[in-house]
N, C-alpha and C positions, 0 to 999 in steps of 0.2 A: 462418505464423510471424509473431508480432506484432513491432512495431518494436523493442522492448527486446531480444528474443532475436535479432533480425536484426542489430542493432548489436553485440551480444555475440559472435555468431558471426563477424562480419566482423573484429572485434578479435582473437578467438582464433586465427583462421587467418592473420592478418597481411595482410588486404586493404586496399588504398588506399580511403579513404572517399570519394574523388572519382570514381574510375572502376571500383572493385571488382575491380581486378586485383591480382596477388600478387607482382609483381616490383619494387615500389617503395613508398615511403610517400607520404602526401598532400602533404607539403611539396615533393616532387620530381616531382609529377604534371604531365605536359604538358597533360592535358585539364582545365585549371582550369575549374571550373564553379560557378555560383551555383544553388542549389536551385530557387527560383522557385515552389515549391508553396505556394499560398495566400499569395503575396507574400513567402515566406521568402528572405532575402538572405544566408543563411549558405552556407559553401562545403562542400557534401557532395552525394552522389548523391541523386536523388529518392527512391530506395527506402529511404534512411536518414533521411528527414525525420521529425522528431518534433514533434508539435503542442505549442506552448508554452501554458501556462496564462496567461490574461490578467493574472493577478496577478503573475506572475513575468516576463512579457515586457516589453521596453523599449518601451512604447507610444509612438507618435509624438504629439507635441503637435498640437493643432488650433486653428484660429481660426475663429470663426463670425461671419458678417456677412450680414445680410438673409436668414437661413435657409440660407445656403450654407456648407458645411464644406470647408476646405482643409487637407490634410495638410502638416506641416512636416517634411520628411525630414531625417534626421541628416546626409545627404550629398547634394549635388546629383547628379542622374543625367540621362542623355540621355532625354528623354521628350517626347511630344506628346499632349496630352489636353485634355478639356473637362469641367469639373466643374459640377454643378448639384444642389442640394438633397441633398447627401451621396452623390450617385450619379455615377460617372464613366462617361461615354458614349463609348466608343472605337469606331471603325469597324473592328471585328475580324471576321475570317472564318476558318473552319477551312480549311486547305489541306494537301495531301500534298506532302512534300519527299523527295527522294532523289537519289542519284548513280548513275553507271553501276555502281559496285561496292558499293553499300550497299542495305540494306533500305529500304522506304518507311515514313515516319513521319508521323503525323497531328499537326499543330501548330496553334496559333493565330497568325495573322498580323495585323498592324495596318497599315491603309492610311493613311499619314501624308503629307498634302499639304504639310506644313511642312518636310519634309526633302528635300534634293536627292540623297540617297544611300540605298541599301538596306543594312540591318544585320541580323545574326543573333546570337543568344546563343552564347557560348563553349560552353555545355553542349550545344547542338544540334550545333555543329561537331564536338564530341567524339563524339556519338552517330553521326554520319554518317561519321566518320573523315576529315573534310576537312582538307586541308593546302594552304598557299599561301605566297606571298611576304610577308615582313614589310614593311610600308610605314609611313612617317611621314605622318600626316594632320593637317591644320589644320582646326579647326572654329570658325566664327564664332559667338560666344555673345552673351548679353545684355550691354547697355551697351558695345557695340563691342569686346568683349574677344575675344581669339583664344587657343584652347587647342590645344596640339600634343601628340599622343600616338602611340604605335606600335600598329598593328593588323595584321591579316592579311587579305589579299584571297583569297576562295574562290569556287568555282563550284558550282552545284547546279541541280536542276530543280524547279520549283514547278508543281503541277497542282491545279486546282480539285477540290472534293470529289467531284463526279460526272464528272470527266474532260472537261468541255467546253473547258477552257482549259489550255494547257501552255506554260510559258515557261522558257527557259534563262536563269539569272541569275548575276550577279556580285555579291557582297556583302562588306561588311567585318564583321569579328568583334569584338564587344564583350563585356565581362563580363555586362552586363545591359542590354538595349536600352530598356526602359521602366520600370525600377525595380520598385516593389512594386504598381503599379497593377493593378487587377483587370478582367477582361472582364465583359461584360454578356450574359446569356442572354435574348435578346429574346422567346423563346417564353413566358417567365414573365409578360411585360407586355403581350402583344398584346390581351388583353381589356380593358385599361385605356383604350384609345383605339379608337374605332369604326373609324377608317380602317386600322388595322393588323390587324383581325380577318380571318382566313382566309389570312394571309400565312405561308408556310412558311419561317421562318428556319432556317438550318442549325444543328444542335446545337453549342453552344459548351461545351467541357470547361473549367469554371471551376476545376478542380483543377490545371490546367496553365497555367503562365505564358504570356505572349505571347513567343514565341521569335523572331519575325521582324518587322522594321519595313520595309515596302515604301515606298520614297520615290518622288519624281517622276522618277527615272531610268528608271522603268517606268510612265510616265504612262498608258499604255493600260489598265493594270489598275485605274486609278482612275476610268476613264470610267463615266458613268452610262448604262446601257442603257434603264432605265426607273425612274421615281420615283413614289412615292405619298406625298402630303403631306396633313397635317391643318391645323389652325389654327396661327396664329403661336405659337411656343414649344412646339409638340408635335413628337414625333419624326418623322423622315422615313425611309421604307423605300426603299432604293436598290439596284437590281440592277446588279451589276458583273460583269465577266468571271469573277471568282472566286466569285461567289455573292451572295446577298442580305445586305446589312448594314443595321444601324439606326444612326441618328445624330440627336442632339438638334439642333433648329433653333436658330439664333441668336435670342436674346431680349434686346433692349436693356435690359430691366429686370434682367437677371441679369448676373453677372460671369463672363466667360469668360476662359480662360487657354490660349493656345497657345504652347508654348515648346519650343525645342530647345537645350539647353545641357549642357555637359559638366562633369564634376566631377573635381577632384583631391582624393583623400583625404589628410589630413595625415599625414606620415610619423611613425610612432611609433618607439620605440627598436628594436623588432625589425626593422622594415623598413630602418632606417638601418644596423643591424648586418649584415643580410642583404646589402644593397647593397655594404657595405664588403668582405665576404668574396667576393662575386661578382667585384668588380674585382680583388681580390688574387689570385683563382684564375684570372683570365682568361688564356687561352692555354695552360693546362696540360692541358686536355682538348679533344678535337676536337668541335666543335659540328656536329650534323646539322641542316642547314637543311630546313625542311618544303618539300615539293614540291607544285606545283599538279597538278591532274588531267592537264593536257596534258603537263607534265614527266614525270609518272609513266608516262604512256602512251609517250612518246618513249623513256624509259629502258628500259621493258619490251621494246619492239620492237627497240631497238638490241641489247639482250642476246640476244634471240632470233636476230637476223640476223647477228650477228658470227660469223665462222668463219675457219679457217686455210686459205689457198689458196696453193699453191706456196711453202710455208714462211713465209708472211707473213699476218698478220691482215688480214681484209677486212671492211669495214663498208658499210652502206647510208646514203645521205643521208636524213635525216628531212624529208620534204617537208611543207610546210604546205598547199599546194594542188597540184593535178595538174600535174606538170612538162610535160605535153603542151601546156600553155598558154604556156610560155616562148617568147618571140619569138626569131627568129634575128637577132642583133645584129652580123652580119658587117660591115655598112656602118660602124657606129660603131667596131668594132675596127680596121678598116683605117685610118680617120682618126687614131685614137690611136696606131697603130703608126708612121705617117708622122711624127707629132710626136716620138715617142721616137727614131726613127732620125735626125732632124735634130739633136736634142740630142746624141746619141752621136757623130755625125760631127764635132762641134765639140770633143769631148774624147776623143781616141783611146785614152788609157789606160783610161778608164771603159768604152769600147766593147769593148776586149780582155777586160776582166774580166767584162763582161756576157755576151759570147759564150762564154767559158770556163765560166761558171756553167751556161748552157744545155747545153753539151756534157757537162758533169759530170752533169747531171740525166739525160741520155740514157744515158750509160755506166752509171749506177747503176740504171737501169730505172724511174726516177720518171716519165719522160715518154717518148713515142714518136711518130714521125711518122705522120700519118694517110695510109693508102695512097691514091694518086691515083685508083685504079680503084674506090674505095669508092662504094657506093650512097648517094647524098647524103641524109642524114636531114632531115626537114622541120624538126624542132625541135632546135636546138643553141645553145650559148652560148659566146662567145669572151671570155676575160679580156683587157681592156686591161692593159698592163704598162708599168712605168717604173722607173728606177733610183733608189735612195736611197743617197747617198754619205756615208759616215762615215769620213773619213780618219784620225780620232783612234783608231779601233778597231784593236786589235792583230791581230784575226783577219779577219773579213769586213768589208772596207772598202766594198764595193759589194754591195748587196742588191737583188734584183729583187722588186718588189711587184706582185702580181697582184690587180687591183682588182675584187672581186666586188660592190662597191657602186655601180659605174658604171651610170648610168641610160641606158636606151634605150626610146623610146616610153613614158616615164614609169615604167618598172619596172626593177629590177635582179635579178640572180640571188638575192641574199639575201632579197628579198621573198617568194620561194617556199619558203624553208627555215626550219624550226624551229630556234631557238637551242639547245634542250635545257637540262637543269638544269646549274647551276654545280657542278662536282665539285672544283674547286681549293679548298684550304684558304685561309682569309683570311691575308694576309701579316702582319697585325698579330699574329694568333695564332701563326704560325710563328716570328716574331721573339721573342715572349714565351716560347715553349717552350725557347728557348736557356737559360733560367734553370734548367731541370729537371735537367740533367746537366752534368758538368764538360767532357765532350768531345762535340762535335757533328760529324756526318758529312754532307757535302753531295755531290751529284753532278749531272751535267747530261747529258741525252740529246740527242746531236747530231742535228739535222734530225728532230726528234720527229714532226712531222706527216707528213713525207714517208715515214716508215717504216710508215704505216698505209695499206693499200690500200683502194680503193673498188670497189663492185660494177660490173660491166661495163655495166649499164644506166645508170649515173650518169656514165660517162666522157664521153659526148658533150656534157655540159653543163660540162665542164672543159677546154675547148680554148683555144688561143691561137695567134696568128700570129707567125712569125719567119722572116726570110730567105727569103721567097717560099714558105714551107711552112706547113702546118697541123700543130700538135702537140696531143696529148691527155695530160692528167695521168691516171695510174692510181692516184694517192695523194690523201690529203687535201691541201688547199691552204690556206696561211695567208691569212686574209682572208675565207674562207667562214665564215659565222657559226656553223655547227654544228661546225666543226673542233675548237675547244677542248674541247667536250663529248665528241666522238667519240674524240679522242686520249687524254683523261684516263680515259674509260671503258675504252679498250683497256689503259691502264696499270694501272688497278685490276684488270682481269681477269688481267693478267700477274702482278700481286702476289699475287692469291688463288691462282693456279696454282703 
């Protein structure tokens, strides 16, 4: 099917021109993409690219000096490049990218020694189905200026074309990492220079844009395993861990340009109006925050492990590393308990409230005493605990804090635990949704974390000392960094059921 019929078919069946799905329009598409085919900077899927006639296209102006031609782009873009006699020589190399849950995609990557960070195109992130946390990033640009913009941090695997090198990478997502600059297929030029003859450069797909810029945060991939040089000003063939790349040598008689700078497009009326309505509509719809691969994995495993045990939901702690490596902090817990007991002896009223709280936990089944004849496990963790006194509170004036961030031998319990994705709604959005209806209903779940049980294999890492006894929590504990995620995931499950 030719491009004209392809576009017509997509329009007739109501497909999004960005991702070719049928449940939304292009202006609402989350997989915002720049085409990139032959330098195309328009926003559409690559399969819908239509080659413009040179007479009708908005050709970029150019400036020629000493035989060198430099493009003058309509907007500044993040790029690192070298120009010489109308030819742009990028250190590009084909690589294979993929994630655990995606297909493998062959792309062009740029090895850019002028960038301290790695970037990928938004279109590639969409193809791989990557999601991550939104971050605010500052970029130092030309003339000591600083640009601030929002981007998304994602994780993916990069493998060399023939599989000799494989690297797990974190990258930031941009609309277009190197603008409209084109790649060079060095196999077309090897016969022009004697020293390049016989070198097997990997095939570069010049119809595909450069989708990835690999910065010096992965400096090993920039390293030169072997180089073949010619005369001054002639190209250099360099073997890197990702494959063989070509690069023009610096020639003092030529003008070279290495730059990394970011661009702000001027806001037109449509963008201003869109921004106005987005602000006005803020809070009326619940935003789904994109999840990183790790967060997706934690969420999936938590959903699988959650079960009802003795009339109560039970969850497993999402461990970051093997919990068998957790040290026994009994010594530290004893010292912290002695400090807490001295404080309580000075304030009898607080000591009474403290003791009543622990007894209440026992009566409700949140904690239990560890049997004295227990076979002592090698690895276990004790929470130091202390009171927080809020006399102005109408209900709980004395609250016990169990400190999961207390360090012993340089580590704490929270160091071994995944945080999990944030499932709470933003408070700002919740407050703004009060505009939606005349009447709002609110409720509170008393002792929410303590109503969610934990798996029996996790209990030994939730101990504490009190009154010459050892106790274990059989529930989530406020202060353990996975507790907010696990409690809200339980709440979502209850709501769905």
